[in-house]
C-alpha positions in Angstrom: 18.7 -31.1 -41.9 17.2 -28.2 -40.0 18.4 -27.2 -36.5 15.7 -27.1 -33.9 14.8 -23.6 -33.0 11.1 -23.0 -33.8 11.7 -19.3 -33.4 12.3 -19.7 -29.6 16.1 -19.6 -29.5 17.6 -16.3 -30.4 20.0 -16.7 -33.4 22.8 -15.0 -31.4 22.8 -17.9 -29.0 23.8 -20.5 -31.6 27.3 -21.2 -32.6 29.3 -18.0 -33.3 27.2 -15.9 -31.0 28.1 -12.2 -31.5 26.9 -10.8 -28.2 28.0 -12.5 -25.0 26.2 -9.9 -23.0 22.9 -10.6 -24.8 23.5 -14.3 -24.5 24.1 -14.1 -20.8 21.0 -12.1 -20.2 18.9 -14.5 -22.2 20.3 -17.6 -20.5 19.6 -16.1 -17.1 16.0 -15.5 -18.2 15.4 -19.1 -19.2 17.7 -20.8 -16.8 20.2 -22.3 -19.2 24.0 -22.6 -19.5 25.9 -21.7 -22.7 27.0 -25.4 -23.3 23.4 -26.4 -23.0 22.4 -23.7 -25.6 25.0 -25.0 -28.0 23.8 -28.6 -27.5 20.3 -27.5 -28.5 21.6 -26.2 -31.8 23.1 -29.6 -32.5 19.7 -31.4 -32.2 18.3 -31.7 -35.7 14.6 -31.7 -36.5 14.9 -35.0 -38.3 16.6 -36.5 -35.1 13.6 -35.5 -33.1 11.3 -37.2 -35.6 13.4 -40.4 -35.4 13.0 -40.3 -31.6 9.3 -39.7 -31.9 9.1 -43.0 -33.8 10.3 -44.9 -30.8 8.4 -45.7 -27.7 9.8 -44.7 -24.3 10.9 -48.2 -23.2 12.8 -48.5 -26.4 14.6 -45.3 -25.7 15.5 -46.5 -22.3 16.9 -49.7 -23.8 19.0 -47.7 -26.2 20.3 -45.5 -23.4 21.5 -48.6 -21.6 23.8 -49.2 -24.5 25.0 -45.6 -25.3 25.0 -44.3 -21.8 25.2 -47.4 -19.5 25.7 -45.2 -16.4 22.1 -44.0 -16.9 20.6 -47.5 -16.6 19.4 -46.9 -13.0 18.1 -43.4 -13.1 16.8 -40.5 -15.3 13.4 -42.0 -16.0 10.0 -42.1 -14.2 9.7 -44.8 -11.5 6.4 -44.2 -9.7 2.8 -44.8 -10.8 1.0 -42.1 -12.8 -2.3 -41.4 -14.5 -2.3 -41.2 -18.3 -5.8 -40.6 -19.7 -4.6 -40.5 -23.3 -2.6 -43.7 -23.8 -3.1 -43.8 -27.5 -1.2 -40.6 -28.3 2.1 -40.9 -30.1 5.3 -40.4 -28.1 6.3 -36.8 -27.5 9.9 -35.5 -27.5 10.8 -32.0 -26.4 12.9 -29.7 -24.3 11.8 -29.4 -20.7 10.3 -26.3 -19.1 10.2 -26.8 -15.3 8.3 -25.2 -12.5 6.7 -26.0 -9.1 3.2 -25.4 -8.0 1.1 -25.6 -4.8 -2.6 -25.3 -4.0 -3.5 -26.3 -0.4 -3.2 -22.9 1.3 -4.6 -19.5 0.3 -1.8 -17.3 -1.1 -0.9 -14.1 0.6 0.7 -12.5 -2.5 -0.5 -9.1 -3.8 -2.9 -9.9 -6.7 -1.0 -7.6 -9.1 2.3 -9.3 -8.2 0.7 -12.7 -8.6 -0.5 -11.8 -12.1 3.0 -10.6 -13.0 4.5 -13.9 -11.7 2.0 -15.9 -13.8 2.9 -14.0 -16.9 6.6 -14.6 -16.1 5.8 -18.3 -16.0 4.1 -18.2 -19.4 7.1 -16.4 -20.8 9.3 -19.2 -19.5 7.1 -21.8 -21.3 7.3 -19.8 -24.5 11.1 -19.2 -24.5 13.9 -21.5 -25.5 14.1 -24.3 -28.0 10.9 -25.8 -29.4 9.1 -28.1 -29.1 8.8 -28.2 -25.3 7.4 -30.4 -22.6 6.2 -28.9 -19.4 7.4 -30.7 -16.3 5.7 -29.5 -13.1 6.4 -30.6 -9.5 3.5 -30.2 -7.1 5.3 -29.4 -3.8 2.3 -29.5 -1.5 2.3 -32.1 1.3 -0.7 -33.5 -0.5 0.2 -33.3 -4.3 -2.9 -33.0 -6.5 -5.0 -31.0 -4.0 -5.6 -28.5 -6.7 -5.2 -28.9 -10.5 -3.1 -26.5 -12.5 -4.1 -28.4 -15.6 -7.5 -28.3 -17.4 -9.2 -27.0 -20.4 -7.6 -23.5 -20.2 -4.0 -24.3 -19.3 -3.7 -27.2 -21.8 -4.8 -24.9 -24.6 -2.6 -22.0 -23.4 0.5 -24.2 -23.1 -0.1 -25.9 -26.5 -0.4 -22.5 -28.0 3.0 -21.6 -26.5 4.7 -24.7 -28.0 4.3 -27.3 -25.3 3.5 -30.9 -26.4 2.3 -32.1 -23.0 2.8 -32.1 -19.3 4.5 -34.4 -16.9 3.4 -33.7 -13.3 2.9 -35.4 -9.9 -0.1 -33.1 -9.5 -3.7 -33.5 -10.6 -5.4 -32.8 -13.9 -9.1 -32.1 -14.7 -11.4 -31.2 -17.7 -9.8 -34.2 -19.4 -12.4 -34.4 -22.2 -12.1 -30.7 -22.9 -8.3 -30.5 -22.7 -6.4 -29.4 -25.8 -6.5 -32.1 -28.5 -3.3 -34.0 -28.9 -1.8 -32.6 -25.7 -0.3 -35.4 -23.7 -1.1 -35.7 -20.0 1.0 -37.7 -17.5 -0.2 -36.8 -14.1 -0.4 -38.0 -10.5 -4.2 -38.2 -10.5 -7.4 -36.7 -11.8 -9.0 -34.1 -9.6 -12.1 -31.9 -9.6 -10.9 -28.6 -8.2 -8.1 -26.1 -8.7 -8.3 -25.0 -5.1 -5.7 -22.2 -4.6 -3.3 -23.5 -7.2 -0.5 -21.2 -8.4 3.1 -21.3 -9.7 5.7 -21.2 -6.9 9.1 -21.4 -8.7 10.0 -21.0 -12.3 12.8 -22.9 -14.1 14.3 -24.6 -11.1 15.2 -28.3 -11.2 12.3 -30.6 -10.2 11.7 -34.3 -9.5 8.5 -35.7 -10.9 7.6 -39.4 -10.6 11.1 -40.2 -9.5 12.7 -38.4 -12.5 15.0 -35.4 -12.0 14.5 -32.8 -14.7 16.1 -29.4 -15.4 14.9 -26.8 -17.8 16.4 -27.5 -21.2 16.7 -31.3 -20.8 15.5 -33.4 -23.7 12.6 -35.5 -22.6 10.9 -38.4 -24.2 7.5 -39.5 -23.0 4.5 -41.8 -23.8 1.9 -43.9 -21.9 4.7 -45.9 -20.3 6.4 -42.9 -18.6 9.2 -40.5 -19.4 13.0 -40.4 -19.7 15.6 -37.7 -19.9 17.9 -38.2 -22.9 21.4 -36.7 -22.4 21.9 -34.3 -25.3 25.4 -35.6 -26.0 24.1 -39.1 -26.8 20.8 -38.3 -28.4 22.0 -38.8 -32.0 23.1 -42.4 -31.1 19.7 -43.5 -29.8 18.0 -44.4 -33.1 20.8 -46.7 -34.3 21.2 -48.3 -30.9 17.4 -48.9 -30.8 17.5 -50.5 -34.3 20.4 -52.8 -33.3 18.6 -53.9 -30.1 15.4 -54.6 -32.1 17.2 -56.7 -34.6 18.8 -58.8 -31.8 15.4 -59.2 -30.0 13.7 -60.2 -33.2 15.9 -63.3 -33.6 14.7 -64.6 -30.2 11.1 -63.5 -30.8 11.0 -65.2 -34.2 12.5 -68.4 -32.8 9.9 -68.5 -30.0 7.2 -68.8 -32.6 8.7 -71.8 -34.3 7.6 -75.4 -33.6 9.8 -77.1 -31.0 11.1 -73.9 -29.4 13.0 -74.8 -26.3 15.4 -73.6 -23.6 18.2 -75.2 -25.6 17.3 -73.0 -28.6 17.5 -69.9 -26.3 20.9 -71.0 -25.2 22.0 -71.4 -28.8 20.7 -68.0 -29.8 22.4 -66.4 -26.8 25.6 -68.2 -27.4 25.5 -69.9 -24.0 27.3 -73.2 -23.5 26.7 -75.7 -20.7 29.3 -75.3 -18.0 30.6 -78.2 -16.0 
């Protein structure tokens, strides 16, 4: 099995790092902790593939078993717009940022350009593949779209599989092929959109996300998978599916009844 790196995680940040000074500098750049770095190295490429074979509701079901404390949080809870519902699930490590678009910026153009490049470096660094999670912090989220033909292609080129945002998206037909889009709304203009903060924790569609979190998403929404239980998800999902199939199969049989449900669930009549 091959550890997930994709060229984005410097080898010295894996187990047995030789340079703590270098590690500290790099972690500060991409907003990670050393335990989080080491957890990345434990996520195998074949595990990511197994997770991609599950839909997001199934991952949530499995999390209720392996991390019951996560049953009530850690996933999207508000409506969103997904123009590409037929794309396969995506699984990747979060890159977070905030944007705003309603007011004209007063930043020096040269400084604004440097800030934008710093944002793209943030997207490119760290473990791959990634998912970009952007919180629009305007009073009216979606006033201007950060996402369209250009940014979907740029982000895909930097290793991002898709975006989760409460902001707007545009150029939907011309967006990068295969790039997943979970947004607050479609919109026609980018207004004065720009990146505000880079790498800070965000909350998007009710889901709190930090840079480096493992995120699973599809047309149903998104969920953060705690790294320490990620390897338990596929088996838990398989066990749940096997139990559910017993009830589903029974429901298709002639004479199916509430008594049959009670039998399957092992429920006896109380007096």
